[in-house]
N, C-alpha and C positions, 0 to 999 in steps of 0.2 A: 280450568286448565290445570294440569298436573304441575305442581311446584318443582318436582325433580326434573321434569322435562324442560321447564323454563330455565332453571339453573344450568342445565346442560347446554342449552342453546346460547345462553349468555356467555358461558365459558368458551364455546366454539367461536363466537363472534370476536371475543377478546383475543383469543390466540391467533386468529387470522390477521388481526390488525396490528399485532406486535411486530416491530421492526427489529430484526436480529442483525447484529454487527457481524460482518463476514470479513475474512482475510483474503484480499484480492492480491494476486501476484503479477508484477510487471517484470519481464525478463528482457535483458538486452546484453549485448556484447561490447567489449571495449571500443571496437571500431564502428559502432552504430552511427549511421549518418545523421546529420543535423535535422533533416526533415523527419526522419523516422523517430528521432529522439523527441522532437516537438510533439509528434503524434502520441507517443507512449506517455509523455508527461501530461498531455491533455487527458488521456484516459485515467491516469493516476489522480489528477485533480478532480475529475468527475466522480471517481470512487470516493475520494475524501469528502466531496460535497454531499454524497449520499449517506455519509456517516460510517463508512467502512474503513477498516485498517488496510494499509497497503504494504506489501512486502516487495522490496526492490531487490532484484537478483541480477548480478553481473556474472555471466559464465565465462571463465577464462580457460585457455588450454595452451598447450605447447610452451613456447618461449614467453608467452604472456604471464605465465606463472612466476617467472623470475622477478616480476615487477609488481608484486601484490600491493606494496605501499602506494604505488602510483594509482592503482585502481581504487584503493580505499579513499584516497584524496579525490578521485573522480566521483566516487559515490557521495562524498561529503558535498561536492559542488552541485550534484544533482539535487540533494536534499535542500541546500540553500536556495537553489532556483525554484523548487516547489514552494518553499517557505515564502519567497518573494511574490510568487504568482497567486498563491492561495489567499483568499480574503481574510481568513482568520489566522493564517499561519499554520505551521505543522509542529507536532511534538514528536520527537524521536523516542520510540519505545526501546528498540534495540539498535545500538550504534553499529555502524558498518564493521564487519569483521570477516575474516577469511575462514571459510569452512571447506577445506579441500579444494575442489576446482571451481568454487563459486564464492562470491562475496555477497553477503546479505545484510539488509537493514529493514526494520519495521517502523512505519510512521503512522500517525493518525492526525486528524484535524485537531487543532488546539482551540477548544471551545470555552476555555476558562477566562 
């Protein structure tokens, strides 16, 4: 067997088995219903279990923009809820902040 071909096949097998960390996005609005919020947080927890990072996005518009502090607090409550529900807890990479018409935060599973 050709050694170069063997090394090539080994590198192909190794690259296919590597698990890449992706950034998954969960979007919601300030008046998202309780059941919808539970569903979205369930998706976020599943993404965290898979080892991915999760970007939480609240899209605000109109008069909602006058109360950005309220939505930042709402985002902090969402993060606390995910931290309680997730078995390892979560680590906040980017704290909630207002970026124009949306408030974003990035979290990942705390495996330390």
